N, CA, C and O atoms as a GROMACS GRO file, in nm:
protein
  612
    1MET      N    1  -1.239   0.060  -4.013
    1MET     CA    2  -1.146  -0.038  -3.958
    1MET      C    3  -1.130  -0.152  -3.999
    1MET      O    4  -1.244  -0.197  -3.989
    2THR      N    5  -1.047  -0.259  -4.052
    2THR     CA    6  -1.101  -0.404  -4.060
    2THR      C    7  -1.016  -0.472  -3.960
    2THR      O    8  -0.902  -0.429  -3.940
    3SER      N    9  -1.052  -0.557  -3.906
    3SER     CA   10  -1.037  -0.620  -3.789
    3SER      C   11  -0.908  -0.708  -3.810
    3SER      O   12  -0.916  -0.749  -3.926
    4LEU      N   13  -0.788  -0.758  -3.748
    4LEU     CA   14  -0.682  -0.851  -3.779
    4LEU      C   15  -0.731  -0.943  -3.845
    4LEU      O   16  -0.681  -0.951  -3.957
    5HIS      N   17  -0.854  -1.061  -3.811
    5HIS     CA   18  -0.874  -1.157  -3.873
    5HIS      C   19  -0.950  -1.152  -4.031
    5HIS      O   20  -0.964  -1.245  -4.110
    6GLN      N   21  -0.991  -1.006  -4.046
    6GLN     CA   22  -1.029  -0.952  -4.200
    6GLN      C   23  -0.915  -0.937  -4.327
    6GLN      O   24  -0.919  -0.932  -4.450
    7THR      N   25  -0.824  -0.933  -4.233
    7THR     CA   26  -0.679  -0.899  -4.295
    7THR      C   27  -0.599  -0.998  -4.328
    7THR      O   28  -0.528  -1.007  -4.428
    8LYS      N   29  -0.616  -1.085  -4.224
    8LYS     CA   30  -0.555  -1.223  -4.244
    8LYS      C   31  -0.615  -1.309  -4.401
    8LYS      O   32  -0.555  -1.351  -4.499
    9ALA      N   33  -0.759  -1.306  -4.364
    9ALA     CA   34  -0.849  -1.357  -4.471
    9ALA      C   35  -0.854  -1.335  -4.587
    9ALA      O   36  -0.903  -1.418  -4.664
   10ARG      N   37  -0.789  -1.173  -4.645
   10ARG     CA   38  -0.780  -1.129  -4.769
   10ARG      C   39  -0.646  -1.199  -4.821
   10ARG      O   40  -0.550  -1.231  -4.751
   11LYS      N   41  -0.659  -1.217  -4.962
   11LYS     CA   42  -0.608  -1.266  -5.060
   11LYS      C   43  -0.481  -1.158  -5.082
   11LYS      O   44  -0.506  -1.038  -5.094
   12PRO      N   45  -0.349  -1.205  -5.086
   12PRO     CA   46  -0.262  -1.097  -5.157
   12PRO      C   47  -0.335  -1.032  -5.322
   12PRO      O   48  -0.409  -1.066  -5.414
   13PRO      N   49  -0.259  -0.926  -5.278
   13PRO     CA   50  -0.296  -0.890  -5.438
   13PRO      C   51  -0.233  -0.954  -5.556
   13PRO      O   52  -0.125  -1.012  -5.541
   14THR      N   53  -0.296  -0.947  -5.683
   14THR     CA   54  -0.195  -1.000  -5.788
   14THR      C   55  -0.119  -0.930  -5.878
   14THR      O   56  -0.115  -0.810  -5.852
   15ILE      N   57  -0.065  -0.960  -5.964
   15ILE     CA   58   0.012  -0.914  -6.079
   15ILE      C   59  -0.085  -0.782  -6.142
   15ILE      O   60  -0.068  -0.662  -6.161
   16ASN      N   61  -0.201  -0.884  -6.161
   16ASN     CA   62  -0.283  -0.818  -6.249
   16ASN      C   63  -0.381  -0.688  -6.222
   16ASN      O   64  -0.420  -0.601  -6.300
   17GLU      N   65  -0.407  -0.712  -6.067
   17GLU     CA   66  -0.509  -0.638  -5.991
   17GLU      C   67  -0.406  -0.514  -6.008
   17GLU      O   68  -0.464  -0.416  -6.055
   18PHE      N   69  -0.267  -0.495  -5.981
   18PHE     CA   70  -0.215  -0.355  -6.008
   18PHE      C   71  -0.203  -0.313  -6.147
   18PHE      O   72  -0.209  -0.192  -6.169
   19ALA      N   73  -0.186  -0.404  -6.254
   19ALA     CA   74  -0.224  -0.340  -6.392
   19ALA      C   75  -0.110  -0.275  -6.411
   19ALA      O   76  -0.128  -0.161  -6.456
   20ILE      N   77  -0.017  -0.302  -6.397
   20ILE     CA   78   0.137  -0.222  -6.451
   20ILE      C   79   0.215  -0.278  -6.538
   20ILE      O   80   0.252  -0.391  -6.506
   21SER      N   81   0.258  -0.234  -6.648
   21SER     CA   82   0.306  -0.276  -6.745
   21SER      C   83   0.427  -0.276  -6.740
   21SER      O   84   0.471  -0.252  -6.628
   22ARG      N   85   0.530  -0.300  -6.848
   22ARG     CA   86   0.667  -0.255  -6.834
   22ARG      C   87   0.732  -0.131  -6.836
   22ARG      O   88   0.822  -0.072  -6.775
   23GLU      N   89   0.609  -0.101  -6.979
   23GLU     CA   90   0.655   0.041  -6.981
   23GLU      C   91   0.598   0.171  -6.853
   23GLU      O   92   0.618   0.290  -6.831
   24GLU      N   93   0.526   0.070  -6.799
   24GLU     CA   94   0.517   0.215  -6.656
   24GLU      C   95   0.585   0.210  -6.539
   24GLU      O   96   0.546   0.257  -6.433
   25GLY      N   97   0.680   0.156  -6.558
   25GLY     CA   98   0.798   0.147  -6.462
   25GLY      C   99   0.836  -0.013  -6.411
   25GLY      O  100   0.933  -0.032  -6.338
   26GLY      N  101   0.756  -0.115  -6.452
   26GLY     CA  102   0.790  -0.256  -6.422
   26GLY      C  103   0.787  -0.290  -6.288
   26GLY      O  104   0.719  -0.254  -6.191
   27CYS      N  105   0.911  -0.398  -6.314
   27CYS     CA  106   0.910  -0.451  -6.140
   27CYS      C  107   0.912  -0.339  -6.059
   27CYS      O  108   0.815  -0.327  -5.983
   28HIS      N  109   1.012  -0.239  -6.057
   28HIS     CA  110   1.034  -0.158  -5.933
   28HIS      C  111   0.920  -0.105  -5.922
   28HIS      O  112   0.903  -0.070  -5.806
   29ALA      N  113   0.798  -0.073  -6.016
   29ALA     CA  114   0.703  -0.004  -5.956
   29ALA      C  115   0.599  -0.128  -5.845
   29ALA      O  116   0.555  -0.116  -5.730
   30LEU      N  117   0.591  -0.246  -5.951
   30LEU     CA  118   0.531  -0.343  -5.894
   30LEU      C  119   0.564  -0.359  -5.726
   30LEU      O  120   0.487  -0.373  -5.631
   31ARG      N  121   0.709  -0.352  -5.733
   31ARG     CA  122   0.777  -0.396  -5.613
   31ARG      C  123   0.737  -0.294  -5.503
   31ARG      O  124   0.715  -0.334  -5.389
   32TYR      N  125   0.727  -0.145  -5.540
   32TYR     CA  126   0.724  -0.018  -5.470
   32TYR      C  127   0.570  -0.070  -5.380
   32TYR      O  128   0.552  -0.093  -5.260
   33SER      N  129   0.490  -0.074  -5.482
   33SER     CA  130   0.340  -0.113  -5.445
   33SER      C  131   0.294  -0.195  -5.350
   33SER      O  132   0.210  -0.175  -5.262
   34MET      N  133   0.386  -0.330  -5.389
   34MET     CA  134   0.372  -0.427  -5.284
   34MET      C  135   0.428  -0.387  -5.157
   34MET      O  136   0.355  -0.377  -5.058
   35VAL      N  137   0.568  -0.359  -5.150
   35VAL     CA  138   0.596  -0.285  -5.061
   35VAL      C  139   0.503  -0.231  -4.933
   35VAL      O  140   0.479  -0.267  -4.818
   36SER      N  141   0.466  -0.123  -5.021
   36SER     CA  142   0.363   0.015  -4.945
   36SER      C  143   0.247  -0.087  -4.914
   36SER      O  144   0.250  -0.102  -4.792
   37GLU      N  145   0.160  -0.154  -4.960
   37GLU     CA  146   0.068  -0.262  -4.889
   37GLU      C  147   0.115  -0.343  -4.797
   37GLU      O  148   0.028  -0.372  -4.714
   38ARG      N  149   0.211  -0.388  -4.778
   38ARG     CA  150   0.274  -0.443  -4.704
   38ARG      C  151   0.273  -0.374  -4.569
   38ARG      O  152   0.215  -0.415  -4.468
   39LYS      N  153   0.353  -0.253  -4.585
   39LYS     CA  154   0.352  -0.189  -4.480
   39LYS      C  155   0.224  -0.099  -4.436
   39LYS      O  156   0.238  -0.065  -4.319
   40ARG      N  157   0.130  -0.059  -4.480
   40ARG     CA  158   0.007  -0.047  -4.468
   40ARG      C  159  -0.058  -0.112  -4.390
   40ARG      O  160  -0.127  -0.072  -4.296
   41ILE      N  161  -0.036  -0.234  -4.431
   41ILE     CA  162  -0.100  -0.387  -4.307
   41ILE      C  163  -0.016  -0.397  -4.218
   41ILE      O  164  -0.085  -0.434  -4.123
   42ALA      N  165   0.073  -0.391  -4.187
   42ALA     CA  166   0.174  -0.360  -4.085
   42ALA      C  167   0.118  -0.252  -3.963
   42ALA      O  168   0.118  -0.271  -3.841
   43ALA      N  169   0.081  -0.161  -4.022
   43ALA     CA  170   0.095  -0.036  -3.972
   43ALA      C  171  -0.078  -0.049  -3.903
   43ALA      O  172  -0.103   0.009  -3.797
   44GLN      N  173  -0.162  -0.113  -3.959
   44GLN     CA  174  -0.296  -0.150  -3.943
   44GLN      C  175  -0.287  -0.257  -3.794
   44GLN      O  176  -0.379  -0.256  -3.712
   45PHE      N  177  -0.187  -0.329  -3.779
   45PHE     CA  178  -0.179  -0.439  -3.692
   45PHE      C  179  -0.097  -0.382  -3.580
   45PHE      O  180  -0.126  -0.399  -3.462
   46ARG      N  181  -0.002  -0.318  -3.618
   46ARG     CA  182   0.038  -0.219  -3.474
   46ARG      C  183  -0.068  -0.135  -3.426
   46ARG      O  184  -0.084  -0.135  -3.304
   47SER      N  185  -0.146  -0.063  -3.498
   47SER     CA  186  -0.274   0.029  -3.446
   47SER      C  187  -0.324  -0.056  -3.357
   47SER      O  188  -0.314  -0.039  -3.236
   48GLU      N  189  -0.401  -0.185  -3.431
   48GLU     CA  190  -0.462  -0.275  -3.333
   48GLU      C  191  -0.416  -0.324  -3.206
   48GLU      O  192  -0.477  -0.317  -3.099
   49GLY      N  193  -0.288  -0.379  -3.232
   49GLY     CA  194  -0.187  -0.397  -3.102
   49GLY      C  195  -0.208  -0.296  -2.981
   49GLY      O  196  -0.238  -0.335  -2.868
   50GLU      N  197  -0.187  -0.142  -3.019
   50GLU     CA  198  -0.152  -0.084  -2.958
   50GLU      C  199  -0.311  -0.023  -2.857
   50GLU      O  200  -0.338   0.014  -2.743
   51GLY      N  201  -0.370  -0.043  -2.974
   51GLY     CA  202  -0.542  -0.040  -2.904
   51GLY      C  203  -0.576  -0.116  -2.792
   51GLY      O  204  -0.629  -0.057  -2.697
   52ARG      N  205  -0.551  -0.274  -2.782
   52ARG     CA  206  -0.550  -0.355  -2.690
   52ARG      C  207  -0.443  -0.328  -2.567
   52ARG      O  208  -0.463  -0.338  -2.446
   53SER      N  209  -0.357  -0.302  -2.617
   53SER     CA  210  -0.245  -0.271  -2.494
   53SER      C  211  -0.287  -0.166  -2.410
   53SER      O  212  -0.256  -0.164  -2.290
   54ALA      N  213  -0.353  -0.082  -2.464
   54ALA     CA  214  -0.412   0.030  -2.385
   54ALA      C  215  -0.507  -0.011  -2.336
   54ALA      O  216  -0.509   0.029  -2.220
   55GLU      N  217  -0.607  -0.081  -2.362
   55GLU     CA  218  -0.714  -0.140  -2.306
   55GLU      C  219  -0.671  -0.249  -2.228
   55GLU      O  220  -0.766  -0.312  -2.181
   56ILE      N  221  -0.552  -0.295  -2.197
   56ILE     CA  222  -0.533  -0.406  -2.118
   56ILE      C  223  -0.434  -0.337  -1.991
   56ILE      O  224  -0.417  -0.388  -1.880
   57LEU      N  225  -0.384  -0.225  -2.033
   57LEU     CA  226  -0.310  -0.134  -1.904
   57LEU      C  227  -0.393  -0.048  -1.847
   57LEU      O  228  -0.357   0.006  -1.742
   58GLY      N  229  -0.519  -0.019  -1.903
   58GLY     CA  230  -0.626   0.070  -1.847
   58GLY      C  231  -0.676  -0.038  -1.746
   58GLY      O  232  -0.656  -0.024  -1.626
   59THR      N  233  -0.741  -0.148  -1.799
   59THR     CA  234  -0.776  -0.284  -1.675
   59THR      C  235  -0.667  -0.282  -1.596
   59THR      O  236  -0.702  -0.237  -1.487
   60MET      N  237  -0.548  -0.310  -1.597
   60MET     CA  238  -0.478  -0.345  -1.495
   60MET      C  239  -0.441  -0.234  -1.383
   60MET      O  240  -0.422  -0.247  -1.262
   61GLU      N  241  -0.438  -0.132  -1.460
   61GLU     CA  242  -0.450   0.004  -1.356
   61GLU      C  243  -0.569   0.028  -1.281
   61GLU      O  244  -0.570   0.088  -1.174
   62LYS      N  245  -0.663  -0.015  -1.333
   62LYS     CA  246  -0.813  -0.010  -1.262
   62LYS      C  247  -0.817  -0.116  -1.128
   62LYS      O  248  -0.852  -0.088  -1.013
   63GLU      N  249  -0.776  -0.230  -1.174
   63GLU     CA  250  -0.746  -0.349  -1.045
   63GLU      C  251  -0.651  -0.323  -0.941
   63GLU      O  252  -0.663  -0.321  -0.818
   64LEU      N  253  -0.540  -0.301  -1.027
   64LEU     CA  254  -0.432  -0.260  -0.935
   64LEU      C  255  -0.464  -0.101  -0.842
   64LEU      O  256  -0.371  -0.066  -0.769
   65ARG      N  257  -0.562  -0.032  -0.845
   65ARG     CA  258  -0.604   0.096  -0.772
   65ARG      C  259  -0.698   0.029  -0.684
   65ARG      O  260  -0.684   0.070  -0.569
   66GLN      N  261  -0.816  -0.085  -0.701
   66GLN     CA  262  -0.846  -0.144  -0.640
   66GLN      C  263  -0.825  -0.261  -0.530
   66GLN      O  264  -0.890  -0.288  -0.429
   67ILE      N  265  -0.723  -0.314  -0.579
   67ILE     CA  266  -0.620  -0.368  -0.452
   67ILE      C  267  -0.549  -0.310  -0.379
   67ILE      O  268  -0.511  -0.370  -0.279
   68ARG      N  269  -0.505  -0.166  -0.403
   68ARG     CA  270  -0.440  -0.148  -0.323
   68ARG      C  271  -0.566  -0.025  -0.256
   68ARG      O  272  -0.522   0.061  -0.179
   69SER      N  273  -0.703  -0.025  -0.288
   69SER     CA  274  -0.760   0.031  -0.179
   69SER      C  275  -0.827  -0.026  -0.085
   69SER      O  276  -0.868   0.024   0.019
   70THR      N  277  -0.846  -0.206  -0.151
   70THR     CA  278  -0.892  -0.277  -0.019
   70THR      C  279  -0.816  -0.301   0.079
   70THR      O  280  -0.856  -0.320   0.194
   71ALA      N  281  -0.631  -0.302   0.018
   71ALA     CA  282  -0.549  -0.327   0.140
   71ALA      C  283  -0.558  -0.209   0.239
   71ALA      O  284  -0.578  -0.231   0.359
   72TYR      N  285  -0.545  -0.083   0.190
   72TYR     CA  286  -0.523   0.017   0.264
   72TYR      C  287  -0.634   0.020   0.341
   72TYR      O  288  -0.597   0.040   0.457
   73ARG      N  289  -0.800   0.007   0.334
   73ARG     CA  290  -0.869  -0.028   0.432
   73ARG      C  291  -0.841  -0.132   0.530
   73ARG      O  292  -0.838  -0.107   0.650
   74ARG      N  293  -0.816  -0.272   0.474
   74ARG     CA  294  -0.805  -0.368   0.599
   74ARG      C  295  -0.677  -0.314   0.673
   74ARG      O  296  -0.661  -0.346   0.791
   75VAL      N  297  -0.609  -0.253   0.627
   75VAL     CA  298  -0.480  -0.219   0.723
   75VAL      C  299  -0.534  -0.094   0.816
   75VAL      O  300  -0.487  -0.089   0.930
   76GLN      N  301  -0.607  -0.017   0.786
   76GLN     CA  302  -0.660   0.058   0.876
   76GLN      C  303  -0.785  -0.025   0.972
   76GLN      O  304  -0.839   0.052   1.050
   77GLU      N  305  -0.827  -0.141   0.975
   77GLU     CA  306  -0.914  -0.203   1.041
   77GLU      C  307  -0.834  -0.263   1.130
   77GLU      O  308  -0.847  -0.265   1.253
   78ILE      N  309  -0.731  -0.322   1.046
   78ILE     CA  310  -0.652  -0.410   1.167
   78ILE      C  311  -0.582  -0.340   1.277
   78ILE      O  312  -0.575  -0.379   1.394
   79GLN      N  313  -0.516  -0.206   1.214
   79GLN     CA  314  -0.469  -0.090   1.320
   79GLN      C  315  -0.617  -0.060   1.434
   79GLN      O  316  -0.641  -0.094   1.550
   80GLY      N  317  -0.654  -0.019   1.381
   80GLY     CA  318  -0.782   0.037   1.472
   80GLY      C  319  -0.821  -0.061   1.557
   80GLY      O  320  -0.855  -0.016   1.667
   81GLN      N  321  -0.832  -0.243   1.539
   81GLN     CA  322  -0.858  -0.341   1.598
   81GLN      C  323  -0.749  -0.335   1.721
   81GLN      O  324  -0.786  -0.338   1.838
   82ALA      N  325  -0.592  -0.324   1.678
   82ALA     CA  326  -0.512  -0.305   1.774
   82ALA      C  327  -0.483  -0.266   1.848
   82ALA      O  328  -0.410  -0.315   1.934
   83ASP      N  329  -0.560  -0.095   1.841
   83ASP     CA  330  -0.537   0.000   1.907
   83ASP      C  331  -0.641  -0.009   2.030
   83ASP      O  332  -0.600   0.010   2.144
   84ALA      N  333  -0.770  -0.035   2.006
   84ALA     CA  334  -0.875  -0.088   2.058
   84ALA      C  335  -0.816  -0.210   2.137
   84ALA      O  336  -0.819  -0.185   2.257
   85ASP      N  337  -0.772  -0.315   2.114
   85ASP     CA  338  -0.694  -0.423   2.186
   85ASP      C  339  -0.595  -0.340   2.318
   85ASP      O  340  -0.614  -0.356   2.439
   86ALA      N  341  -0.506  -0.265   2.265
   86ALA     CA  342  -0.435  -0.223   2.323
   86ALA      C  343  -0.442  -0.107   2.477
   86ALA      O  344  -0.394  -0.102   2.590
   87THR      N  345  -0.534  -0.027   2.385
   87THR     CA  346  -0.655   0.043   2.512
   87THR      C  347  -0.717  -0.025   2.627
   87THR      O  348  -0.722   0.016   2.743
   88ARG      N  349  -0.766  -0.143   2.573
   88ARG     CA  350  -0.825  -0.220   2.659
   88ARG      C  351  -0.712  -0.278   2.788
   88ARG      O  352  -0.718  -0.264   2.910
   89ILE      N  353  -0.620  -0.342   2.709
   89ILE     CA  354  -0.530  -0.428   2.785
   89ILE      C  355  -0.495  -0.324   2.880
   89ILE      O  356  -0.520  -0.340   2.999
   90TYR      N  357  -0.416  -0.176   2.823
   90TYR     CA  358  -0.377  -0.077   2.916
   90TYR      C  359  -0.499  -0.036   3.028
   90TYR      O  360  -0.450  -0.035   3.141
   91GLY      N  361  -0.611  -0.008   3.029
   91GLY     CA  362  -0.697  -0.019   3.093
   91GLY      C  363  -0.700  -0.070   3.219
   91GLY      O  364  -0.676  -0.022   3.330
   92ASN      N  365  -0.751  -0.221   3.163
   92ASN     CA  366  -0.715  -0.323   3.246
   92ASN      C  367  -0.617  -0.347   3.370
   92ASN      O  368  -0.657  -0.373   3.484
   93ALA      N  369  -0.469  -0.333   3.326
   93ALA     CA  370  -0.360  -0.309   3.362
   93ALA      C  371  -0.336  -0.175   3.475
   93ALA      O  372  -0.275  -0.172   3.583
   94TYR      N  373  -0.397  -0.088   3.413
   94TYR     CA  374  -0.359   0.074   3.504
   94TYR      C  375  -0.510   0.014   3.632
   94TYR      O  376  -0.490   0.044   3.749
   95ASN      N  377  -0.619  -0.047   3.607
   95ASN     CA  378  -0.722  -0.042   3.668
   95ASN      C  379  -0.656  -0.157   3.791
   95ASN      O  380  -0.666  -0.118   3.907
   96ARG      N  381  -0.626  -0.220   3.780
   96ARG     CA  382  -0.537  -0.309   3.871
   96ARG      C  383  -0.466  -0.243   3.967
   96ARG      O  384  -0.492  -0.260   4.086
   97ASN      N  385  -0.356  -0.149   3.920
   97ASN     CA  386  -0.269  -0.081   4.044
   97ASN      C  387  -0.272   0.090   3.948
   97ASN      O  388  -0.220   0.136   3.847
   98PRO      N  389  -0.336   0.121   4.023
   98PRO     CA  390  -0.383   0.314   4.000
   98PRO      C  391  -0.231   0.366   4.038
   98PRO      O  392  -0.194   0.456   3.963
   99GLU      N  393  -0.138   0.329   4.136
   99GLU     CA  394  -0.058   0.374   4.171
   99GLU      C  395   0.062   0.367   4.094
   99GLU      O  396   0.146   0.457   4.105
  100PHE      N  397   0.079   0.265   4.014
  100PHE     CA  398   0.139   0.239   3.877
  100PHE      C  399   0.116   0.324   3.767
  100PHE      O  400   0.211   0.371   3.704
  101TYR      N  401  -0.041   0.356   3.727
  101TYR     CA  402  -0.054   0.424   3.616
  101TYR      C  403  -0.041   0.549   3.673
  101TYR      O  404  -0.067   0.633   3.587
  102ALA      N  405  -0.010   0.603   3.785
  102ALA     CA  406   0.001   0.730   3.807
  102ALA      C  407   0.161   0.752   3.801
  102ALA      O  408   0.201   0.864   3.770
  103PHE      N  409   0.239   0.663   3.825
  103PHE     CA  410   0.376   0.672   3.827
  103PHE      C  411   0.423   0.670   3.661
  103PHE      O  412   0.492   0.758   3.610
  104LEU      N  413   0.376   0.568   3.600
  104LEU     CA  414   0.393   0.587   3.420
  104LEU      C  415   0.354   0.728   3.384
  104LEU      O  416   0.430   0.799   3.318
  105ARG      N  417   0.248   0.764   3.422
  105ARG     CA  418   0.213   0.912   3.355
  105ARG      C  419   0.289   0.998   3.381
  105ARG      O  420   0.301   1.097   3.309
  106THR      N  421   0.360   0.977   3.496
  106THR     CA  422   0.482   1.084   3.595
  106THR      C  423   0.559   1.079   3.452
  106THR      O  424   0.556   1.174   3.375
  107LEU      N  425   0.634   0.949   3.423
  107LEU     CA  426   0.750   0.930   3.358
  107LEU      C  427   0.742   0.976   3.245
  107LEU      O  428   0.835   1.042   3.198
  108GLU      N  429   0.596   0.945   3.158
  108GLU     CA  430   0.583   1.004   3.021
  108GLU      C  431   0.572   1.165   2.990
  108GLU      O  432   0.590   1.222   2.883
  109SER      N  433   0.535   1.228   3.136
  109SER     CA  434   0.541   1.383   3.085
  109SER      C  435   0.667   1.418   3.106
  109SER      O  436   0.710   1.526   3.067
  110TYR      N  437   0.742   1.328   3.169
  110TYR     CA  438   0.927   1.412   3.186
  110TYR      C  439   0.952   1.371   3.077
  110TYR      O  440   0.985   1.466   3.006
  111LYS      N  441   0.953   1.278   3.023
  111LYS     CA  442   1.001   1.256   2.875
  111LYS      C  443   0.975   1.323   2.788
  111LYS      O  444   1.065   1.368   2.717
  112ILE      N  445   0.834   1.353   2.767
  112ILE     CA  446   0.799   1.447   2.667
  112ILE      C  447   0.848   1.593   2.691
  112ILE      O  448   0.871   1.664   2.592
  113LYS      N  449   0.863   1.641   2.813
  113LYS     CA  450   0.892   1.784   2.841
  113LYS      C  451   1.075   1.813   2.867
  113LYS      O  452   1.128   1.924   2.867
  114THR      N  453   1.126   1.718   2.882
  114THR     CA  454   1.239   1.720   2.866
  114THR      C  455   1.365   1.655   2.735
  114THR      O  456   1.330   1.584   2.640
  115ASN      N  457   1.479   1.692   2.755
  115ASN     CA  458   1.559   1.617   2.625
  115ASN      C  459   1.679   1.612   2.720
  115ASN      O  460   1.700   1.628   2.840
  116MET      N  461   1.770   1.571   2.574
  116MET     CA  462   1.902   1.478   2.635
  116MET      C  463   2.006   1.560   2.771
  116MET      O  464   2.073   1.526   2.868
  117ASN      N  465   1.961   1.699   2.693
  117ASN     CA  466   2.068   1.785   2.788
  117ASN      C  467   1.967   1.898   2.922
  117ASN      O  468   1.972   2.019   2.941
  118SER      N  469   1.916   1.829   2.966
  118SER     CA  470   1.816   1.879   3.043
  118SER      C  471   1.848   1.831   3.201
  118SER      O  472   1.891   1.720   3.230
  119VAL      N  473   1.820   1.923   3.283
  119VAL     CA  474   1.894   1.886   3.413
  119VAL      C  475   1.705   1.903   3.484
  119VAL      O  476   1.617   1.987   3.462
  120LEU      N  477   1.710   1.790   3.565
  120LEU     CA  478   1.578   1.777   3.643
  120LEU      C  479   1.598   1.798   3.776
  120LEU      O  480   1.706   1.754   3.816
  121ILE      N  481   1.523   1.854   3.863
  121ILE     CA  482   1.546   1.931   3.987
  121ILE      C  483   1.395   1.896   4.045
  121ILE      O  484   1.285   1.936   4.007
  122LEU      N  485   1.434   1.810   4.150
  122LEU     CA  486   1.286   1.750   4.197
  122LEU      C  487   1.265   1.839   4.371
  122LEU      O  488   1.341   1.892   4.452
  123THR      N  489   1.146   1.818   4.363
  123THR     CA  490   1.148   1.888   4.543
  123THR      C  491   1.083   1.725   4.630
  123THR      O  492   1.024   1.627   4.587
  124THR      N  493   1.117   1.754   4.725
  124THR     CA  494   1.082   1.626   4.814
  124THR      C  495   0.948   1.590   4.808
  124THR      O  496   0.915   1.482   4.857
  125ASP      N  497   0.853   1.672   4.748
  125ASP     CA  498   0.734   1.661   4.758
  125ASP      C  499   0.653   1.608   4.633
  125ASP      O  500   0.531   1.594   4.621
  126SER      N  501   0.746   1.586   4.552
  126SER     CA  502   0.747   1.589   4.401
  126SER      C  503   0.670   1.407   4.393
  126SER      O  504   0.692   1.322   4.479
  127ASP      N  505   0.618   1.395   4.323
  127ASP     CA  506   0.541   1.228   4.313
  127ASP      C  507   0.653   1.190   4.228
  127ASP      O  508   0.641   1.069   4.247
  128PHE      N  509   0.742   1.198   4.157
  128PHE     CA  510   0.822   1.132   4.098
  128PHE      C  511   0.921   1.124   4.198
  128PHE      O  512   0.950   1.004   4.208
  129TYR      N  513   0.986   1.191   4.277
  129TYR     CA  514   1.095   1.150   4.394
  129TYR      C  515   1.044   1.075   4.491
  129TYR      O  516   1.128   1.025   4.567
  130ARG      N  517   0.908   1.047   4.515
  130ARG     CA  518   0.858   0.957   4.591
  130ARG      C  519   0.858   0.850   4.555
  130ARG      O  520   0.859   0.766   4.644
  131TYR      N  521   0.856   0.801   4.412
  131TYR     CA  522   0.816   0.664   4.365
  131TYR      C  523   0.989   0.661   4.344
  131TYR      O  524   1.019   0.543   4.360
  132VAL      N  525   1.096   0.728   4.320
  132VAL     CA  526   1.220   0.708   4.311
  132VAL      C  527   1.280   0.640   4.418
  132VAL      O  528   1.352   0.540   4.413
  133LYS      N  529   1.233   0.725   4.545
  133LYS     CA  530   1.284   0.685   4.672
  133LYS      C  531   1.231   0.551   4.745
  133LYS      O  532   1.286   0.479   4.829
  134GLN      N  533   1.099   0.543   4.681
  134GLN     CA  534   1.038   0.408   4.725
  134GLN      C  535   1.098   0.302   4.680
  134GLN      O  536   1.091   0.204   4.754
  135ALA      N  537   1.173   0.287   4.549
  135ALA     CA  538   1.199   0.206   4.474
  135ALA      C  539   1.346   0.157   4.550
  135ALA      O  540   1.430   0.238   4.588
  136ILE      N  541   1.361  -0.011   4.565
  136ILE     CA  542   1.462  -0.010   4.616
  136ILE      C  543   1.545  -0.112   4.497
  136ILE      O  544   1.488  -0.208   4.446
  137PRO      N  545   1.670  -0.078   4.467
  137PRO     CA  546   1.733  -0.165   4.345
  137PRO      C  547   1.738  -0.314   4.380
  137PRO      O  548   1.748  -0.372   4.489
  138GLY      N  549   1.728  -0.357   4.259
  138GLY     CA  550   1.763  -0.514   4.294
  138GLY      C  551   1.633  -0.581   4.343
  138GLY      O  552   1.625  -0.701   4.315
  139GLU      N  553   1.520  -0.524   4.416
  139GLU     CA  554   1.433  -0.556   4.451
  139GLU      C  555   1.276  -0.556   4.399
  139GLU      O  556   1.221  -0.447   4.383
  140VAL      N  557   1.224  -0.642   4.380
  140VAL     CA  558   1.085  -0.638   4.334
  140VAL      C  559   0.991  -0.578   4.427
  140VAL      O  560   0.998  -0.617   4.543
  141GLN      N  561   0.883  -0.468   4.391
  141GLN     CA  562   0.840  -0.485   4.505
  141GLN      C  563   0.698  -0.528   4.501
  141GLN      O  564   0.630  -0.530   4.398
  142SER      N  565   0.650  -0.570   4.645
  142SER     CA  566   0.500  -0.680   4.591
  142SER      C  567   0.397  -0.548   4.581
  142SER      O  568   0.410  -0.439   4.637
  143GLN      N  569   0.272  -0.601   4.478
  143GLN     CA  570   0.188  -0.577   4.467
  143GLN      C  571   0.080  -0.592   4.552
  143GLN      O  572   0.087  -0.692   4.623
  144PRO      N  573  -0.049  -0.499   4.572
  144PRO     CA  574  -0.147  -0.531   4.671
  144PRO      C  575  -0.189  -0.647   4.597
  144PRO      O  576  -0.143  -0.681   4.488
  145ALA      N  577  -0.281  -0.708   4.661
  145ALA     CA  578  -0.353  -0.836   4.601
  145ALA      C  579  -0.506  -0.767   4.586
  145ALA      O  580  -0.549  -0.679   4.661
  146LEU      N  581  -0.574  -0.820   4.481
  146LEU     CA  582  -0.674  -0.739   4.444
  146LEU      C  583  -0.812  -0.817   4.515
  146LEU      O  584  -0.842  -0.937   4.515
  147VAL      N  585  -0.886  -0.691   4.580
  147VAL     CA  586  -0.992  -0.762   4.665
  147VAL      C  587  -1.131  -0.766   4.618
  147VAL      O  588  -1.205  -0.669   4.601
  148SER      N  589  -1.156  -0.883   4.599
  148SER     CA  590  -1.297  -0.916   4.549
  148SER      C  591  -1.405  -0.877   4.629
  148SER      O  592  -1.410  -0.907   4.748
  149THR      N  593  -1.497  -0.809   4.571
  149THR     CA  594  -1.663  -0.815   4.651
  149THR      C  595  -1.733  -0.921   4.603
  149THR      O  596  -1.846  -0.926   4.650
  150ARG      N  597  -1.708  -1.004   4.530
  150ARG     CA  598  -1.821  -1.078   4.487
  150ARG      C  599  -1.837  -1.224   4.608
  150ARG      O  600  -1.747  -1.258   4.685
  151LYS      N  601  -1.920  -1.264   4.600
  151LYS     CA  602  -1.967  -1.362   4.711
  151LYS      C  603  -1.936  -1.519   4.668
  151LYS      O  604  -2.035  -1.571   4.617
  152THR      N  605  -1.839  -1.592   4.677
  152THR     CA  606  -1.850  -1.686   4.633
  152THR      C  607  -1.945  -1.832   4.651
  152THR      O  608  -1.938  -1.844   4.774
  153PRO      N  609  -2.009  -1.921   4.616
  153PRO     CA  610  -2.127  -2.027   4.634
  153PRO      C  611  -2.034  -2.111   4.721
  153PRO      O  612  -2.073  -2.217   4.770
   0.00000   0.00000   0.00000
């Protein structure tokens, strides 16, 4: 297959190269052969262009897969770091007030086990009832101060 540059460098065929006389068909035959030659050259250009297009699309798709893969990996790293930070923060908060942690876990378990139409019946010795009974609307419950066992110099 000749390249695009080789095709451009070629001289167009001359009338003598076709060796067509008037008796053999004259101008119509010459015109037909020139049109055929131009169509062949155009088909070659199209073929080369389609090949180059396929190359470019293949490269683009490969790069796009690589970008998506890198982005997905980065998202997973960020989410993992965020989960680790959240776990650390929750752990620190729960260690400061274990009573609050127990209350929160009780609320979460009720939320999971019930739906909008559920009726909750509490006994007076349940943890949830005790928490609700101790809460006074409109007042903030005081938290116990942390006791440090370290000696300060």
